[in-house]
PASEBA-867121 format. One line per field, with one value per residue (C-alpha): residue number from 1; z, x, y. Coordinates in nm, 3 decimals. Layout:
<pts>
num	[NUM	...]
up	[Z	...]
east	[X	...]
north	[Y	...]
</pts>
This chain:
<pts>
num	[1	2	3	4	5	6	7	8	9	10	11	12	13	14	15	16	17	18	19	20	21	22	23	24	25	26	27	28	29	30	31	32	33	34	35	36	37	38	39	40	41	42	43	44	45	46	47	48	49	50	51	52	53	54	55	56	57	58	59	60	61	62	63	64	65	66	67	68	69	70	71	72	73	74	75	76	77	78	79	80	81	82	83	84	85	86	87	88	89	90	91	92	93	94	95	96	97	98	99	100	101	102	103	104	105	106	107	108	109	110	111	112	113	114	115	116	117	118	119	120	121	122	123	124	125	126	127	128	129	130	131	132	133	134	135	136	137	138	139	140	141	142	143	144	145	146	147	148	149	150	151	152	153	154	155	156	157	158	159	160	161	162	163	164	165	166	167	168	169	170	171	172	173	174	175	176	177	178	179	180	181	182	183	184	185	186	187	188	189	190	191	192	193	194	195	196	197	198	199	200	201	202	203	204	205	206	207	208	209	210	211	212	213	214	215	216	217	218	219	220	221	222	223	224	225	226	227	228	229	230	231	232	233]
up	[-1.179	-0.883	-0.858	-0.681	-0.964	-1.075	-0.899	-0.606	-0.272	-0.231	-0.421	-0.361	-0.252	-0.268	0.099	0.211	0.470	0.761	0.821	1.113	0.908	0.624	0.863	1.037	0.703	0.574	0.897	1.017	0.719	0.653	1.006	1.053	0.700	0.539	0.162	-0.058	-0.217	-0.394	-0.117	0.214	0.532	0.804	1.118	1.342	1.133	1.158	1.522	1.677	1.840	1.763	1.924	1.754	1.460	1.411	1.081	1.058	0.710	0.651	0.976	0.868	1.081	1.311	1.658	1.757	1.599	1.808	2.126	2.070	2.008	2.317	2.537	2.403	2.397	2.372	2.041	1.705	1.473	1.104	0.973	0.602	0.457	0.121	0.228	0.307	0.558	0.778	0.740	0.845	1.142	1.264	1.223	1.459	1.710	1.693	1.774	2.043	2.220	2.163	2.011	1.893	1.805	1.521	1.157	0.848	0.489	0.256	-0.023	-0.146	0.115	-0.141	-0.303	0.033	0.154	-0.175	-0.202	0.147	0.410	0.456	0.483	0.835	0.996	1.119	1.457	1.369	1.116	1.230	0.972	1.142	0.947	0.590	0.314	0.280	-0.084	-0.027	-0.391	-0.549	-0.854	-0.618	-0.413	-0.628	-0.455	-0.104	0.063	0.269	0.000	-0.159	-0.271	-0.049	0.262	0.159	0.144	0.496	0.618	0.427	0.598	0.950	1.189	1.409	1.615	1.436	1.397	1.174	1.355	1.147	1.261	1.054	1.108	0.780	0.836	0.470	0.456	0.787	0.646	0.324	0.515	0.738	0.431	0.268	0.581	0.652	0.307	0.394	0.491	0.716	0.929	1.209	1.347	1.720	1.780	1.643	1.400	1.505	1.796	2.112	2.096	2.193	2.476	2.481	2.117	2.098	1.925	1.581	1.412	1.164	1.447	1.627	1.302	1.253	1.609	1.576	1.266	1.469	1.311	1.502	1.526	1.396	1.475	1.333	1.485	1.304	1.410	1.189	1.227	1.112	0.809	1.017	1.119	1.482	1.666	1.785	2.104	2.046	2.115]
east	[10.810	10.578	10.263	10.458	10.707	11.028	11.265	11.439	11.491	11.817	12.127	12.269	12.628	12.872	12.958	13.199	13.062	13.281	13.348	13.102	12.830	12.880	12.869	12.555	12.387	12.460	12.362	12.066	11.889	11.680	11.537	11.492	11.452	11.108	11.138	10.978	10.655	10.349	10.115	10.015	10.199	10.011	10.162	10.032	10.210	10.538	10.534	10.305	10.089	9.857	10.056	10.098	10.340	10.592	10.781	11.116	11.213	11.587	11.743	12.104	12.330	12.038	12.182	11.899	11.643	11.761	11.763	11.407	11.285	11.466	11.315	10.962	10.918	10.538	10.555	10.642	10.893	10.976	11.288	11.317	11.664	11.836	12.201	12.326	12.602	12.335	12.113	12.401	12.478	12.118	12.089	12.384	12.215	11.891	12.081	12.297	11.997	11.778	11.498	11.179	10.987	11.203	11.219	11.382	11.272	11.567	11.393	11.275	11.037	10.794	10.746	10.721	10.444	10.256	10.269	10.315	10.165	9.785	9.598	9.509	9.748	10.055	10.069	10.367	10.635	10.985	11.189	11.507	11.763	11.670	11.900	11.823	11.933	12.041	12.099	11.788	11.815	11.795	11.492	11.282	11.460	11.348	11.141	10.913	10.704	10.367	10.228	10.442	10.322	9.964	10.053	10.199	9.865	9.678	9.879	9.839	9.580	9.351	9.564	9.881	10.171	10.459	10.777	11.052	11.384	11.645	11.948	11.897	11.676	11.574	11.455	11.273	11.084	11.013	10.880	10.668	10.492	10.449	10.305	10.079	9.928	9.801	9.436	9.441	9.737	9.752	10.068	10.075	10.277	10.258	10.539	10.839	10.817	11.021	11.336	11.248	11.488	11.379	11.466	11.811	12.072	12.168	12.508	12.375	12.232	12.567	12.741	12.501	12.544	12.922	12.889	12.690	12.353	12.023	11.793	11.438	11.158	10.808	10.527	10.196	9.893	9.627	9.283	8.953	8.752	8.568	8.895	8.883	9.163	9.164	9.333	9.628	9.580]
north	[7.873	7.920	8.130	8.405	8.456	8.293	8.536	8.368	8.542	8.352	8.251	7.906	7.954	7.667	7.682	7.415	7.175	7.080	6.713	6.719	6.887	6.639	6.345	6.471	6.542	6.193	6.017	6.224	6.379	6.070	6.098	6.473	6.613	6.613	6.557	6.821	6.701	6.835	6.722	6.876	6.784	6.597	6.746	6.469	6.207	6.397	6.506	6.247	6.516	6.807	7.089	7.427	7.449	7.730	7.761	7.936	8.051	8.070	7.947	7.997	7.777	7.691	7.753	7.989	7.755	7.460	7.666	7.790	7.434	7.308	7.579	7.512	7.133	7.159	7.346	7.190	7.356	7.326	7.498	7.576	7.632	7.587	7.605	7.257	7.349	7.507	7.202	6.978	7.200	7.203	6.826	6.793	7.025	6.824	6.505	6.665	6.820	6.511	6.719	6.555	6.873	7.008	6.896	7.047	7.099	7.166	7.353	7.693	7.838	7.980	7.642	7.469	7.698	7.670	7.291	7.146	7.376	7.367	7.695	7.816	7.567	7.758	7.930	8.148	8.234	8.328	8.519	8.633	8.838	8.747	8.867	9.243	9.264	9.626	9.728	9.877	9.649	9.350	9.463	9.231	8.942	9.042	8.774	8.997	9.156	9.101	8.867	8.642	8.826	8.749	8.382	8.396	8.529	8.260	7.986	8.127	7.988	8.201	8.435	8.326	8.566	8.674	8.777	8.933	9.078	9.262	9.484	9.668	9.974	10.028	9.666	9.710	10.011	9.820	9.517	9.741	9.881	9.541	9.379	9.678	9.625	9.274	9.305	8.999	9.108	9.364	9.520	9.444	9.763	10.115	10.051	9.846	9.605	9.618	9.408	9.053	8.974	8.610	8.551	8.391	8.605	8.481	8.497	8.753	8.965	8.973	9.065	9.354	9.479	9.463	9.679	9.934	9.861	9.879	9.578	9.623	9.378	9.345	9.138	9.097	8.897	8.744	8.899	8.752	8.861	9.122	9.286	9.174	9.004	8.646	8.541	8.310	7.942]
</pts>
């Protein structure tokens, strides 16, 4: 059990890995996957530089994650995911695109942030299309809720941001309330953000659009203890 409760925001599904995903997982995980541990990460040791670090929580199959890392070679990325087929798929993308600024942690995001991520060290969190858990009895499983949102703020550096996107309006409204309640975060828009045209479209986003659902985005920035904003590094 972690300090934020024992309820998981995910359910491990026994998804079948393709031959390619299995091969890439077996051949590449030792190079690009960071083992879970109870000690803080040293980003310089992992990336070989001191550039900003962005963490994506729940990258799915990872196509958008790889594209973002490829388009921003001067930023470091860590993707957190528990579903092995997606890990295998992203490992293949890392190798195919010859990326050196993207690593993976295959573990529960709550435990990773608690144990491995230093406070005030992350420039941004990407949380794109997390499971909305639409049934009321399952709302307790939603990732974007307090006190987890407080921990996101704690891990952010000066001027760091949280960027969430969802195609489920009730979850969007729920997340808006939960993030608004965090004293150290400020909504950079008056409500929902404008659609980010530069964010690559994910498989889950396309599925939502095909079902006729609207995309909702939230962008929050960390403010200092006096409630003033910091310019991003």
